[in-house]
All heavy atoms as an XYZ file, in Angstrom:
1041
protein
N     108.940     84.376     55.842
C     107.982     85.140     56.607
C     106.922     84.159     57.164
O     106.453     83.276     56.476
C     107.317     86.165     55.711
C     106.345     87.064     56.453
S     105.623     88.326     55.463
C     106.891     89.576     55.609
N     106.612     84.332     58.473
C     105.670     83.455     59.072
C     104.266     83.667     58.507
O     104.013     84.703     57.881
C     105.649     83.660     60.605
O     104.975     84.883     60.926
N     103.459     82.722     58.744
C     102.044     82.812     58.247
C     101.347     84.013     58.934
O     100.618     84.770     58.245
C     101.276     81.524     58.590
C      99.828     81.567     58.099
C      99.361     80.164     57.770
N      97.921     80.095     57.595
C      97.293     80.566     56.483
N      97.976     81.177     55.554
N      95.990     80.474     56.378
N     101.542     84.268     60.216
C     100.941     85.393     60.883
C     101.469     86.735     60.287
O     100.663     87.666     59.992
C     101.245     85.387     62.374
C     100.751     86.599     63.154
C      99.195     86.735     63.057
C     101.091     86.483     64.628
N     102.740     86.829     60.034
C     103.320     88.006     59.423
C     102.763     88.248     58.055
O     102.443     89.396     57.627
C     104.853     87.903     59.402
N     102.584     87.180     57.288
C     101.992     87.271     55.925
C     100.594     87.794     56.001
O     100.153     88.660     55.171
C     102.058     85.927     55.218
C     101.541     85.975     53.793
C     102.337     86.886     52.808
O     103.505     87.106     53.078
O     101.717     87.310     51.815
N      99.789     87.302     56.958
C      98.397     87.752     57.076
C      98.317     89.212     57.529
O      97.530     89.973     56.979
C      97.671     86.887     58.103
C      97.324     85.449     57.652
C      96.769     84.597     58.840
C      96.351     85.449     56.483
N      99.177     89.652     58.420
C      99.275     91.024     58.869
C      99.609     91.900     57.660
O      98.960     92.949     57.463
C     100.317     91.208     59.983
C      99.874     90.787     61.337
C     100.979     90.840     62.347
C     101.361     92.224     62.729
N     102.302     92.258     63.873
N     100.568     91.496     56.850
C     100.992     92.231     55.714
C      99.813     92.403     54.721
O      99.550     93.541     54.241
C     102.171     91.599     55.046
C     102.568     92.205     53.697
C     103.288     93.434     53.675
C     102.259     91.575     52.513
C     103.634     93.929     52.467
C     102.587     92.151     51.318
C     103.297     93.365     51.292
N      99.146     91.297     54.409
C      98.051     91.362     53.413
C      96.878     92.167     53.916
O      96.343     93.008     53.205
C      97.602     89.959     53.060
C      98.561     89.173     52.173
C      98.014     87.801     51.884
N      98.961     87.030     51.169
C      99.003     87.006     49.807
N      98.103     87.638     49.138
N      99.932     86.233     49.219
N      96.535     92.021     55.147
C      95.430     92.838     55.725
C      95.780     94.299     55.764
O      94.947     95.143     55.366
C      95.040     92.274     57.101
N      96.930     94.612     56.281
C      97.307     96.056     56.427
C      97.457     96.718     55.056
O      96.931     97.796     54.862
C      98.611     96.130     57.169
N      98.057     96.081     54.080
C      98.221     96.703     52.803
C      96.847     96.879     52.077
O      96.620     97.822     51.370
C      99.218     95.949     51.893
O      98.821     94.562     51.761
C     100.623     96.013     52.478
N      95.946     95.943     52.292
C      94.652     96.062     51.656
C      93.876     97.229     52.230
O      93.297     98.070     51.509
C      93.822     94.786     51.828
N      93.918     97.422     53.579
C      93.254     98.564     54.191
C      93.907     99.863     53.803
O      93.241    100.836     53.529
C      93.231     98.361     55.765
C      92.789     99.676     56.435
C      92.301     97.226     56.127
N      95.291     99.855     53.789
C      95.972    101.073     53.400
C      95.695    101.498     52.017
O      95.361    102.649     51.676
C      97.480    100.869     53.628
C      97.886    100.822     55.054
C      99.340    100.410     55.255
O      99.962     99.860     54.365
N      99.830    100.578     56.477
N      95.752    100.551     51.017
C      95.557    100.893     49.637
C      94.116    101.349     49.348
O      93.909    102.221     48.537
C      95.820     99.664     48.757
C      97.278     99.461     48.524
C      97.528     98.334     47.479
N      98.928     98.010     47.587
C      99.403     96.793     47.506
N      98.564     95.804     47.320
N     100.676     96.554     47.530
N      93.141    100.686     49.944
C      91.760    100.946     49.562
C      91.070    102.036     50.421
O      90.163    102.643     49.934
C      90.949     99.673     49.655
C      91.349     98.711     48.508
C      90.596     97.422     48.589
N      90.914     96.522     47.489
C      91.944     95.677     47.469
N      92.700     95.629     48.529
N      92.172     94.908     46.470
N      91.525    102.245     51.601
C      90.806    103.182     52.504
C      91.727    104.284     53.087
O      91.505    105.470     52.822
C      90.181    102.358     53.682
C      89.402    103.166     54.663
C      88.132    103.732     54.011
C      88.973    102.232     55.840
N      92.704    103.853     53.835
C      93.519    104.830     54.571
C      94.288    105.817     53.714
O      94.243    107.022     53.814
C      94.436    104.155     55.565
N      95.048    105.221     52.726
C      95.906    106.063     51.899
C      95.139    107.072     51.068
O      95.462    108.251     51.012
C      96.922    105.243     51.058
C      97.936    104.584     51.922
O      97.997    104.779     53.092
N      98.785    103.817     51.243
N      94.081    106.666     50.382
C      93.342    107.589     49.571
C      92.770    108.815     50.404
O      92.775    109.897     49.893
C      92.223    106.805     48.952
C      92.710    105.392     48.927
C      93.548    105.291     50.119
N      92.369    108.522     51.611
C      91.864    109.600     52.439
C      92.931    110.489     52.998
O      92.832    111.756     52.899
C      91.060    109.037     53.644
C      89.743    108.289     53.260
C      89.192    107.594     54.535
C      88.772    109.233     52.681
N      94.012    109.930     53.518
C      95.047    110.763     54.161
C      95.902    111.494     53.143
O      96.433    112.601     53.456
C      95.892    109.954     55.080
O      96.457    108.795     54.399
C      95.176    109.472     56.336
N      96.057    111.004     51.898
C      96.804    111.730     50.899
C      96.165    113.088     50.594
O      96.837    114.023     50.243
C      96.808    110.932     49.567
C      97.919    109.967     49.426
C      98.082    109.474     48.016
N      96.871    108.801     47.584
C      96.792    107.491     47.446
N      97.813    106.731     47.714
N      95.655    106.916     46.995
N      94.851    113.206     50.771
C      94.152    114.393     50.465
C      94.057    115.426     51.629
O      93.660    116.483     51.491
C      92.717    114.044     49.986
C      92.690    113.373     48.631
C      91.268    113.053     48.261
N      91.236    112.474     46.931
C      91.290    111.172     46.698
N      91.395    110.318     47.732
N      91.273    110.662     45.492
N      94.492    114.978     52.775
C      94.480    115.838     53.952
C      95.773    116.586     54.059
O      96.791    116.035     54.434
C      94.232    114.877     55.155
C      93.992    115.650     56.438
C      92.919    116.553     56.548
C      94.836    115.394     57.561
C      92.667    117.205     57.800
C      94.554    116.118     58.770
C      93.544    116.972     58.856
N      95.743    117.880     53.721
C      97.021    118.686     53.586
C      97.961    118.569     54.765
O      99.164    118.518     54.537
C      96.512    120.102     53.359
C      95.154    119.965     52.803
C      94.615    118.694     53.380
N      97.541    118.631     56.035
C      98.543    118.533     57.124
C      99.273    117.220     57.218
O     100.306    117.134     57.826
C      97.728    118.775     58.426
C      96.474    119.409     57.986
C      96.152    118.866     56.579
N      98.718    116.138     56.622
C      99.339    114.826     56.749
C     100.593    114.764     55.959
O     100.681    115.270     54.869
C      98.374    113.680     56.339
C      98.764    112.385     56.887
N      98.389    112.001     58.162
C      99.521    111.402     56.369
C      98.907    110.778     58.356
N      99.656    110.413     57.288
N     101.609    114.084     56.485
C     102.883    113.927     55.816
C     102.741    112.886     54.725
O     102.208    111.780     54.936
C     103.987    113.543     56.809
O     104.001    114.509     57.826
C     105.316    113.425     56.154
N     103.249    113.205     53.512
C     103.143    112.305     52.367
C     104.570    112.175     51.721
O     105.275    113.177     51.593
C     102.208    112.846     51.352
C     102.164    111.996     50.063
C     100.768    112.899     51.898
N     104.968    110.982     51.352
C     106.203    110.694     50.696
C     105.847    110.412     49.221
O     104.995    109.589     48.936
C     106.850    109.460     51.277
C     108.174    108.996     50.518
C     109.280    110.053     50.735
C     108.586    107.625     51.084
N     106.483    111.165     48.292
C     106.266    110.933     46.887
C     107.528    110.303     46.325
O     108.626    110.936     46.360
C     105.953    112.260     46.204
C     105.564    112.076     44.714
C     105.347    113.426     44.061
O     106.286    114.069     43.584
O     104.117    113.777     44.025
N     107.318    109.134     45.682
C     108.455    108.516     44.993
C     108.071    108.417     43.513
O     106.945    108.705     43.139
C     108.642    107.084     45.557
O     107.452    106.292     45.399
C     109.057    107.073     47.009
N     109.051    107.972     42.676
C     108.790    107.727     41.262
C     108.592    106.182     41.149
O     109.469    105.441     41.542
C     109.907    108.262     40.445
O     110.048    109.619     40.674
C     109.629    108.011     38.950
N     107.508    105.807     40.527
C     107.262    104.364     40.304
C     108.345    103.753     39.489
O     108.654    104.254     38.447
N     108.920    102.654     39.968
C     110.034    102.020     39.274
C     109.678    101.384     37.989
O     110.580    101.248     37.160
C     110.678    100.969     40.285
C     109.790     99.855     40.645
C     110.350     99.034     41.772
N     109.396     98.000     42.099
C     108.242     98.150     42.801
N     107.985     99.398     43.159
N     107.463     97.192     43.046
N     108.435    101.053     37.759
C     107.981    100.485     36.512
C     107.291    101.540     35.655
O     107.607    101.766     34.490
C     107.079     99.277     36.730
C     106.571     98.725     35.410
C     107.848     98.152     37.480
N     106.301    102.235     36.251
C     105.472    103.215     35.506
C     106.235    104.527     35.267
O     105.880    105.248     34.345
C     104.168    103.487     36.315
O     104.453    104.219     37.474
N     107.113    104.913     36.209
C     107.705    106.260     36.095
C     106.791    107.344     36.611
O     107.128    108.543     36.508
N     105.604    106.978     37.073
C     104.693    107.957     37.603
C     104.881    108.300     39.101
O     105.507    107.489     39.815
C     103.232    107.416     37.430
C     102.760    107.076     36.080
C     101.393    106.432     36.092
C     102.739    108.395     35.183
N     104.425    109.484     39.481
C     104.555    109.922     40.902
C     103.637    108.921     41.709
O     102.479    108.738     41.383
C     104.201    111.324     41.065
N     104.200    108.468     42.817
C     103.462    107.617     43.733
C     103.501    108.250     45.081
O     104.579    108.493     45.656
C     104.037    106.231     43.841
C     104.084    105.476     42.509
C     102.665    105.209     42.051
N     102.685    104.455     40.742
C     101.588    104.399     39.985
N     100.467    104.973     40.290
N     101.604    103.660     38.845
N     102.354    108.543     45.676
C     102.229    109.201     46.943
C     101.742    108.269     48.052
O     100.690    107.736     47.954
C     101.346    110.481     46.826
C     101.925    111.496     45.949
C     101.055    112.741     45.853
N     101.785    113.789     45.068
C     101.261    114.924     44.750
N     100.012    115.199     45.121
N     101.943    115.808     44.067
N     102.496    108.269     49.121
C     102.175    107.410     50.250
C     102.200    108.170     51.546
O     103.158    108.790     51.862
C     103.250    106.255     50.364
O     103.352    105.590     49.124
C     102.887    105.322     51.473
N     101.094    108.189     52.302
C     101.083    108.817     53.635
C     102.066    108.102     54.556
O     102.080    106.886     54.567
C      99.617    108.700     54.075
C      98.871    108.370     52.874
C      99.777    107.640     51.951
N     102.854    108.871     55.268
C     103.826    108.318     56.169
C     103.816    109.053     57.452
O     103.327    110.196     57.509
C     105.252    108.317     55.554
C     105.351    107.384     54.397
C     105.731    109.682     55.207
N     104.386    108.487     58.459
C     104.583    109.216     59.709
C     106.056    109.293     59.933
O     106.788    108.472     59.475
N     106.459    110.354     60.474
C     107.921    110.596     60.704
C     108.123    111.948     61.280
O     107.212    112.665     61.812
N     109.353    112.394     61.293
C     109.701    113.689     61.905
C     110.855    114.362     61.174
O     111.816    113.655     60.810
C     110.042    113.485     63.330
C     110.580    114.759     64.010
C     110.682    114.626     65.519
N     109.314    114.709     66.068
C     108.898    114.054     67.102
N     109.695    113.177     67.733
N     107.658    114.149     67.551
N     110.787    115.650     60.991
C     111.875    116.406     60.435
C     112.800    116.777     61.584
O     112.386    117.244     62.667
C     111.393    117.653     59.760
C     112.480    118.440     59.109
C     112.034    119.648     58.362
N     113.191    120.274     57.711
C     113.035    121.144     56.791
N     111.860    121.532     56.371
N     114.143    121.700     56.287
N     114.065    116.529     61.340
C     115.112    116.824     62.275
C     116.212    117.551     61.488
O     116.902    116.990     60.702
C     115.755    115.556     62.963
C     116.881    115.943     63.957
C     114.687    114.779     63.650
N     116.256    118.867     61.658
C     117.178    119.734     60.860
C     116.872    119.645     59.400
O     115.722    119.845     58.959
N     117.795    119.217     58.570
C     117.608    119.140     57.155
C     117.335    117.701     56.703
O     117.527    117.350     55.598
C     118.889    119.608     56.421
C     119.032    121.152     56.557
O     117.994    121.857     56.738
O     120.140    121.627     56.470
N     116.865    116.868     57.644
C     116.502    115.502     57.269
C     115.107    115.146     57.809
O     114.615    115.750     58.744
C     117.459    114.521     57.943
O     118.789    114.671     57.434
N     114.463    114.229     57.100
C     113.183    113.722     57.479
C     113.380    112.219     57.705
O     113.887    111.508     56.875
C     112.096    113.948     56.410
C     110.773    113.440     56.838
C     109.940    114.177     57.701
C     110.340    112.181     56.404
C     108.726    113.697     58.092
C     109.046    111.687     56.768
C     108.271    112.490     57.661
N     112.953    111.750     58.915
C     113.109    110.340     59.299
C     111.770    109.635     59.351
O     110.781    110.225     59.812
C     113.763    110.265     60.681
C     115.200    110.748     60.708
C     115.605    111.999     60.807
C     116.348    109.951     60.600
N     116.984    112.110     60.796
C     117.464    110.778     60.689
C     116.562    108.562     60.441
C     118.780    110.373     60.585
C     117.869    108.127     60.375
C     118.948    108.996     60.442
N     111.708    108.379     58.886
C     110.531    107.596     58.994
C     110.946    106.105     59.123
O     112.106    105.744     58.801
C     109.601    107.753     57.772
C     110.131    107.273     56.430
C     109.265    106.166     55.867
C     110.176    108.405     55.461
N     110.003    105.281     59.482
C     110.217    103.828     59.596
C     109.147    103.150     58.760
O     107.978    103.338     59.008
C     110.276    103.346     61.026
C     110.362    101.818     61.110
C     111.396    103.975     61.835
N     109.554    102.298     57.869
C     108.664    101.521     57.062
C     108.311    100.281     57.831
O     109.146     99.550     58.293
C     109.361    101.081     55.719
O     108.594    100.125     55.077
N     106.982     99.969     57.933
C     106.515     98.844     58.725
C     106.792     97.491     58.030
O     106.893     96.423     58.651
C     105.059     98.925     59.131
C     104.117     98.907     58.010
C     103.429    100.272     57.773
O     103.905    101.292     58.279
O     102.412    100.289     57.048
N     106.886     97.498     56.718
C     107.102     96.208     56.006
C     108.466     96.185     55.227
O     108.647     95.314     54.374
C     105.957     95.953     55.028
C     104.627     95.795     55.741
C     103.633     96.693     55.609
C     104.434     94.828     56.685
C     102.441     96.620     56.226
C     103.221     94.665     57.348
C     102.214     95.565     57.165
N     109.302     97.050     55.532
C     110.688     97.030     55.061
C     110.735     96.859     53.496
O     110.100     97.657     52.764
N     111.538     95.986     53.085
C     111.713     95.811     51.612
C     110.538     95.369     50.839
O     110.532     95.460     49.631
C     112.912     94.764     51.409
C     114.241     95.131     52.025
C     114.931     96.218     51.273
O     114.545     96.597     50.113
O     115.856     96.856     51.801
N     109.460     94.966     51.538
C     108.249     94.604     50.781
C     107.438     95.834     50.493
O     106.481     95.755     49.675
C     107.427     93.614     51.677
C     108.097     92.294     51.769
C     107.254     91.277     52.422
N     106.198     90.832     51.537
C     105.259     89.948     51.811
N     105.218     89.464     53.006
N     104.399     89.594     50.925
N     107.702     96.961     51.111
C     106.932     98.177     50.917
C     107.247     98.720     49.471
O     108.377     98.800     49.122
C     107.294     99.299     51.879
O     106.940     98.896     53.169
N     106.188     99.047     48.741
C     106.411     99.552     47.406
C     107.270    100.814     47.321
O     108.066    100.978     46.447
C     104.990     99.774     46.706
C     104.214     98.487     46.568
C     104.961     97.438     45.705
O     105.535     97.722     44.701
N     104.895     96.183     46.223
N     107.054    101.700     48.343
C     107.898    102.896     48.289
C     109.299    102.660     48.603
O     110.185    103.361     48.080
C     107.281    104.012     49.174
C     107.291    103.778     50.711
C     108.378    104.182     51.477
C     106.164    103.265     51.334
C     108.370    103.999     52.843
C     106.186    103.133     52.701
C     107.258    103.502     53.446
O     107.273    103.298     54.795
N     109.645    101.604     49.331
C     111.067    101.240     49.538
C     111.639    100.681     48.221
O     112.758    101.078     47.840
C     111.166    100.189     50.623
C     110.742    100.758     51.998
C     112.618     99.657     50.725
C     111.656    101.868     52.533
N     110.892     99.906     47.510
C     111.371     99.406     46.186
C     111.556    100.579     45.208
O     112.499    100.609     44.425
C     110.349     98.413     45.652
C     110.295     97.122     46.444
C     109.210     96.232     45.946
N     109.170     94.981     46.764
C     108.413     93.983     46.461
N     107.599     94.004     45.376
N     108.411     92.913     47.247
N     110.655    101.560     45.271
C     110.757    102.726     44.440
C     112.018    103.562     44.749
O     112.732    104.050     43.899
C     109.509    103.612     44.477
C     108.318    102.950     43.816
O     108.461    102.030     43.016
N     107.163    103.460     44.121
N     112.243    103.727     46.061
C     113.434    104.405     46.529
C     114.744    103.722     46.047
O     115.685    104.372     45.634
C     113.471    104.579     48.065
C     112.367    105.623     48.489
C     114.820    105.020     48.603
C     112.064    105.678     49.971
N     114.721    102.425     46.134
C     115.921    101.702     45.677
C     116.180    101.938     44.193
O     117.348    102.024     43.814
C     115.752    100.159     45.936
C     115.677     99.766     47.360
C     116.973     99.424     47.870
N     116.896     98.754     49.168
C     117.828     98.972     50.064
N     118.831     99.753     49.893
N     117.699     98.332     51.240
N     115.128    102.081     43.425
C     115.283    102.347     42.009
C     115.650    103.797     41.666
O     116.396    104.074     40.730
C     113.984    101.951     41.228
N     115.114    104.749     42.470
C     115.380    106.176     42.234
C     115.165    106.842     43.601
O     114.054    107.089     44.079
C     114.376    106.706     41.228
C     114.596    108.220     40.969
O     115.510    108.820     41.570
O     113.905    108.752     40.103
N     116.299    107.249     44.265
C     116.224    107.822     45.578
C     115.720    109.255     45.670
O     115.499    109.767     46.738
C     117.643    107.721     46.154
C     118.483    107.684     44.910
C     117.677    106.987     43.860
N     115.536    109.942     44.483
C     115.008    111.273     44.551
C     113.567    111.303     44.859
O     112.736    110.590     44.209
C     115.236    111.985     43.141
C     116.755    112.156     42.795
C     116.979    112.594     41.415
N     116.566    111.499     40.552
C     116.016    111.638     39.353
N     115.787    112.834     38.882
N     115.703    110.578     38.667
N     113.178    111.937     45.889
C     111.776    111.967     46.409
C     111.367    113.384     46.771
O     112.152    114.341     46.711
C     111.655    111.099     47.693
C     112.083    109.636     47.413
C     112.435    111.610     48.825
N     110.048    113.465     47.063
C     109.491    114.718     47.618
C     108.737    114.272     48.931
O     108.183    113.200     48.962
C     108.545    115.380     46.681
C     109.163    115.968     45.521
C     108.311    116.928     44.670
N     106.891    116.609     44.626
C     105.952    117.523     44.491
N     106.194    118.813     44.432
N     104.735    117.146     44.415
N     108.768    115.167     49.919
C     108.009    114.926     51.165
C     107.191    116.167     51.404
O     107.674    117.305     51.368
C     108.984    114.725     52.341
C     108.209    114.389     53.565
C     109.944    113.614     52.031
N     105.875    115.906     51.686
C     104.997    116.962     52.057
C     104.905    117.020     53.596
O     104.409    116.043     54.205
C     103.541    116.797     51.467
C     102.633    118.054     51.743
C     101.276    117.836     51.187
N     100.579    116.827     51.986
C      99.447    116.305     51.546
N      98.906    116.538     50.350
N      98.847    115.361     52.325
N     105.415    118.085     54.165
C     105.446    118.252     55.604
C     104.723    119.509     55.962
O     105.070    120.568     55.495
C     106.899    118.381     56.127
C     107.776    117.174     55.677
C     106.962    118.483     57.677
C     109.250    117.382     55.870
N     103.655    119.386     56.780
C     102.896    120.571     57.092
C     102.278    121.310     55.945
O     102.174    122.525     55.901
N     101.923    120.594     54.878
C     101.314    121.170     53.701
C     102.286    121.696     52.668
O     101.843    122.206     51.632
N     103.557    121.639     52.940
C     104.601    122.227     52.014
C     105.480    121.080     51.503
O     105.919    120.226     52.272
C     105.490    123.226     52.784
C     106.405    123.955     51.948
C     107.007    125.163     52.665
N     108.159    125.572     51.919
C     109.370    125.648     52.384
N     109.635    125.304     53.632
N     110.389    126.049     51.637
N     105.730    121.101     50.195
C     106.561    120.058     49.558
C     108.007    120.405     49.651
O     108.454    121.563     49.454
C     106.170    119.901     48.097
C     104.913    119.192     47.934
C     103.650    119.723     47.680
C     104.632    117.780     48.019
N     102.666    118.746     47.632
C     103.277    117.536     47.793
C     105.469    116.678     48.228
C     102.729    116.232     47.820
C     104.929    115.364     48.311
C     103.549    115.218     48.046
N     108.852    119.383     49.920
C     110.319    119.478     49.942
C     110.898    118.396     49.127
O     110.437    117.245     49.154
C     110.845    119.306     51.379
C     110.210    120.224     52.380
N     110.716    121.448     52.707
C     109.048    120.132     53.134
C     109.973    122.061     53.581
N     108.966    121.243     53.854
N     111.955    118.675     48.354
C     112.615    117.668     47.530
C     113.749    117.187     48.389
O     114.290    117.815     49.260
C     113.117    118.198     46.203
O     114.048    119.316     46.498
C     111.994    118.704     45.316
N     114.250    115.938     48.049
C     115.349    115.394     48.769
C     115.752    114.040     48.218
O     115.245    113.567     47.163
N     116.752    113.462     48.859
C     117.285    112.159     48.503
C     117.091    111.203     49.677
O     117.511    111.477     50.758
C     118.778    112.242     48.171
O     118.937    113.260     47.141
C     119.325    110.930     47.682
N     116.420    110.113     49.390
C     116.095    109.106     50.428
C     117.248    108.077     50.543
O     117.853    107.644     49.516
C     114.795    108.394     50.111
N     117.492    107.690     51.759
C     118.477    106.644     52.052
C     117.855    105.577     52.942
O     117.327    105.914     54.020
C     119.654    107.226     52.806
C     120.341    108.404     52.041
N     121.227    108.189     51.098
C     120.108    109.717     52.153
C     121.606    109.396     50.625
N     120.926    110.311     51.231
N     117.839    104.323     52.470
C     117.363    103.235     53.211
C     118.501    102.773     54.178
O     119.608    102.576     53.709
C     116.933    102.045     52.334
C     116.430    100.868     53.086
C     115.864    102.516     51.389
N     118.208    102.690     55.493
C     119.249    102.425     56.483
C     118.991    101.113     57.238
O     118.531    101.151     58.371
C     119.273    103.630     57.452
C     119.531    104.955     56.812
C     119.392    106.100     57.863
C     120.898    105.058     56.150
N     119.346     99.980     56.637
C     119.027     98.747     57.360
C     119.879     98.511     58.602
O     119.437     97.769     59.520
C     119.435     97.628     56.300
C     120.246     98.331     55.288
C     119.874     99.757     55.314
N     121.047     99.238     58.726
C     121.871     99.127     59.952
C     121.295     99.954     61.152
O     121.721     99.711     62.262
C     123.275     99.518     59.645
C     123.458    101.045     59.335
C     123.071    101.497     57.978
O     122.710    100.643     57.095
O     123.039    102.664     57.736
N     120.329    100.876     60.837
C     119.796    101.637     61.953
C     118.807    100.782     62.736
O     118.133     99.921     62.256
C     119.043    102.829     61.328
C     118.630    103.860     62.390
O     119.573    104.487     62.962
O     117.411    103.963     62.632
N     118.819    101.056     64.080
C     117.871    100.310     64.960
C     116.466    100.979     64.798
O     116.192    102.030     65.435
C     118.352    100.407     66.352
C     117.498     99.665     67.386
O     116.340     99.228     67.016
O     117.912     99.479     68.512
N     115.580    100.374     64.008
C     114.299    100.966     63.683
C     113.436    101.096     64.946
O     112.689    102.056     65.083
C     113.587    100.140     62.587
N     113.503    100.120     65.839
C     112.646    100.214     67.069
C     113.122    101.390     67.910
O     112.326    102.105     68.478
C     112.769     98.885     67.851
C     112.023     97.757     67.174
C     111.650     96.692     68.097
N     110.873     95.644     67.394
C     109.602     95.684     67.182
N     108.885     96.718     67.582
N     109.038     94.744     66.526
N     114.379    101.601     68.063
C     114.945    102.746     68.790
C     114.553    104.079     68.094
O     114.178    105.021     68.728
C     116.417    102.654     68.965
N     114.556    104.034     66.763
C     114.239    105.236     65.990
C     112.758    105.563     66.193
O     112.423    106.768     66.286
C     114.469    104.942     64.491
C     114.113    106.055     63.574
C     115.049    107.223     63.617
N     116.388    106.852     63.492
C     117.436    107.636     63.777
N     117.251    108.867     64.176
N     118.669    107.200     63.584
N     111.896    104.563     66.330
C     110.458    104.837     66.505
C     110.233    105.598     67.865
O     109.308    106.394     67.926
C     109.680    103.554     66.496
C     109.424    102.966     65.132
C     108.775    101.600     65.228
C     108.552    103.858     64.271
N     111.102    105.370     68.810
C     110.925    106.152     70.067
C     111.162    107.620     69.966
O     110.716    108.386     70.803
C     111.852    105.496     71.137
C     111.414    104.134     71.614
C     112.142    103.667     72.858
N     113.537    103.342     72.639
C     113.923    102.108     72.217
N     112.997    101.198     71.948
N     115.207    101.854     72.071
N     111.815    108.019     68.871
C     112.063    109.446     68.628
C     111.130    110.110     67.619
O     111.256    111.201     67.229
C     113.517    109.621     68.211
C     114.522    109.394     69.330
C     115.919    109.449     68.896
N     116.200    108.225     68.167
C     117.346    107.758     67.828
N     118.359    108.493     68.113
N     117.526    106.619     67.233
N     110.203    109.274     67.127
C     109.220    109.737     66.098
C     107.834    109.959     66.792
O     107.667    109.493     67.895
C     109.184    108.762     64.943
C     110.509    108.630     64.187
C     110.356    107.587     63.087
C     111.048    109.918     63.635
N     106.891    110.562     66.088
C     105.584    110.777     66.678
C     104.976    109.493     67.279
O     104.967    108.427     66.595
C     104.749    111.320     65.537
C     105.736    111.958     64.633
C     106.984    111.166     64.740
N     104.512    109.608     68.451
C     104.062    108.495     69.275
C     102.935    107.667     68.620
O     102.981    106.410     68.647
C     103.613    108.990     70.628
C     104.178    108.129     71.736
C     103.740    108.596     73.138
N     104.354    109.890     73.369
C     104.038    110.673     74.377
N     103.127    110.331     75.225
N     104.636    111.837     74.562
N     101.918    108.296     68.159
C     100.736    107.558     67.625
C     101.110    106.711     66.438
O     100.828    105.544     66.359
C      99.600    108.513     67.279
C      98.320    107.842     66.789
C      97.693    106.921     67.839
C      97.288    108.934     66.457
N     101.833    107.330     65.432
C     102.216    106.611     64.235
C     103.194    105.498     64.656
O     103.103    104.403     64.149
C     102.850    107.521     63.240
C     103.239    106.788     61.999
O     102.380    106.439     61.198
N     104.522    106.504     61.870
N     104.116    105.763     65.562
C     105.132    104.793     65.958
C     104.444    103.523     66.559
O     104.824    102.440     66.346
C     106.151    105.388     66.910
O     106.917    106.411     66.244
N     103.418    103.774     67.381
C     102.682    102.715     68.026
C     102.011    101.802     66.943
O     102.048    100.566     67.010
C     101.641    103.231     68.952
N     101.469    102.429     65.929
C     100.821    101.700     64.839
C     101.843    100.930     64.023
O     101.635     99.767     63.701
C     100.029    102.664     63.934
N     102.987    101.504     63.757
C     104.007    100.869     62.983
C     104.520     99.627     63.757
O     104.720     98.584     63.226
C     105.186    101.808     62.665
C     106.405    101.070     62.140
C     104.717    102.860     61.669
N     104.755     99.798     65.089
C     105.188     98.654     65.960
C     104.201     97.542     65.952
O     104.469     96.381     65.871
C     105.460     99.157     67.314
C     106.899     99.641     67.540
C     107.244     99.856     68.970
N     106.434    100.825     69.666
C     106.596    102.116     69.675
N     107.636    102.628     68.980
N     105.845    102.927     70.307
N     102.867     97.920     66.034
C     101.780     96.913     66.088
C     101.595     96.158     64.832
O     101.375     94.941     64.799
C     100.493     97.578     66.570
N     101.598     96.895     63.702
C     101.343     96.248     62.420
C     102.610     95.705     61.733
O     102.536     94.708     61.031
C     100.697     97.300     61.483
C      99.332     97.741     62.086
C     100.500     96.779     60.098
C      98.732     98.962     61.331
N     103.725     96.409     61.920
C     104.952     96.064     61.233
C     105.476     94.652     61.429
O     105.319     94.072     62.538
N     106.055     94.090     60.397
C     106.707     92.810     60.502
C     108.127     92.852     60.115
O     108.851     91.902     60.451
C     105.955     91.804     59.515
O     106.058     92.301     58.210
C     104.505     91.610     59.929
N     108.625     93.931     59.505
C     110.036     93.978     59.123
C     110.366     95.474     59.032
O     110.394     96.112     57.979
C     110.185     93.328     57.728
C     111.638     93.269     57.271
O     112.516     93.284     58.196
O     111.868     93.137     56.044
N     110.610     96.079     60.197
C     110.856     97.501     60.344
C     112.183     97.891     59.578
O     113.206     97.185     59.670
C     110.940     97.951     61.773
C     109.690     97.540     62.639
C     109.866     98.090     64.005
C     108.441     98.063     61.991
N     112.094     99.059     58.896
C     113.265     99.584     58.213
C     113.253    101.126     58.234
O     112.311    101.707     57.922
C     113.194     99.086     56.725
C     114.343     99.405     55.790
C     115.648     98.844     56.320
C     114.002     98.878     54.392
N     114.367    101.674     58.648
C     114.498    103.121     58.758
C     114.877    103.731     57.403
O     115.679    103.213     56.621
C     115.630    103.465     59.788
O     115.319    102.938     60.983
C     115.744    105.018     59.937
N     114.247    104.938     57.214
C     114.534    105.745     55.973
C     114.875    107.166     56.411
O     114.127    107.686     57.250
C     113.330    105.751     55.036
C     113.651    106.676     53.794
C     112.978    104.363     54.544
N     115.969    107.714     55.899
C     116.298    109.097     56.120
C     116.230    109.793     54.758
O     116.794    109.317     53.794
C     117.711    109.241     56.706
C     118.051    110.716     57.033
C     119.510    110.889     57.358
N     120.322    110.787     56.166
C     121.354    109.996     56.034
N     121.760    109.148     56.984
N     122.053    109.995     54.878
N     115.452    110.966     54.709
C     115.442    111.756     53.515
C     116.244    113.033     53.804
O     115.934    113.799     54.708
C     114.014    112.098     53.157
C     114.009    113.000     51.889
C     113.167    110.825     52.881
N     117.338    113.195     53.053
C     118.153    114.449     53.181
C     117.447    115.468     52.280
O     117.377    115.316     51.076
C     119.599    114.181     52.721
C     120.325    113.204     53.622
O     119.971    113.177     54.847
O     121.212    112.555     53.190
N     116.905    116.538     52.946
C     116.153    117.525     52.286
C     117.081    118.543     51.574
O     118.083    118.899     52.144
C     115.191    118.203     53.198
C     114.197    117.269     53.864
C     113.471    118.059     55.014
C     113.226    116.611     52.946
N     116.683    118.942     50.379
C     117.489    119.972     49.639
C     117.255    121.333     50.208
O     116.103    121.638     50.605
C     117.095    120.011     48.156
C     117.413    118.662     47.485
O     118.205    117.915     47.952
O     116.753    118.409     46.421
N     118.256    122.132     50.352
C     118.229    123.560     50.801
C     116.990    123.939     51.256
O     116.170    124.427     51.833
C-alpha cells in the first residue's frame, strides 16, 4: 500500500471510529451492518451505504480486506442489516471478482462518492437476506 493510501486509511478510520460511526449508528434511518466479532464474539455494528435489490443488499467496502467488518464476515458470514429502521438477517458474500466501481454507480450517489474519494481498495459485498 502506498504512503498516501496508508494515510487516507488511518485518517478515515480514526474519524469513522471516533465520530461518524457512533453518531450514525444511533440514527434509525441510517443503514447499519451488524457482524459478529471474530475474536470477541460480540455484535459489531457499522454504518454502511448501499441498496436493497430484491432479496439482496449490496454495498462496497472502501478499504476492502482491511475493513474490520470484512474480516468479521470472512470468519462468520451470518449478519444483520438495518434498512429503514428494520433489521433483516442474512448471509454476506465478499465478491472480489465484482467490479466495485461499476457497482457504486448503482448505489446511492452521496455514499458512493464518499467511498470513491476515500477508498483505497474497493470490495463489493452482497448480503442475501432471509425470507
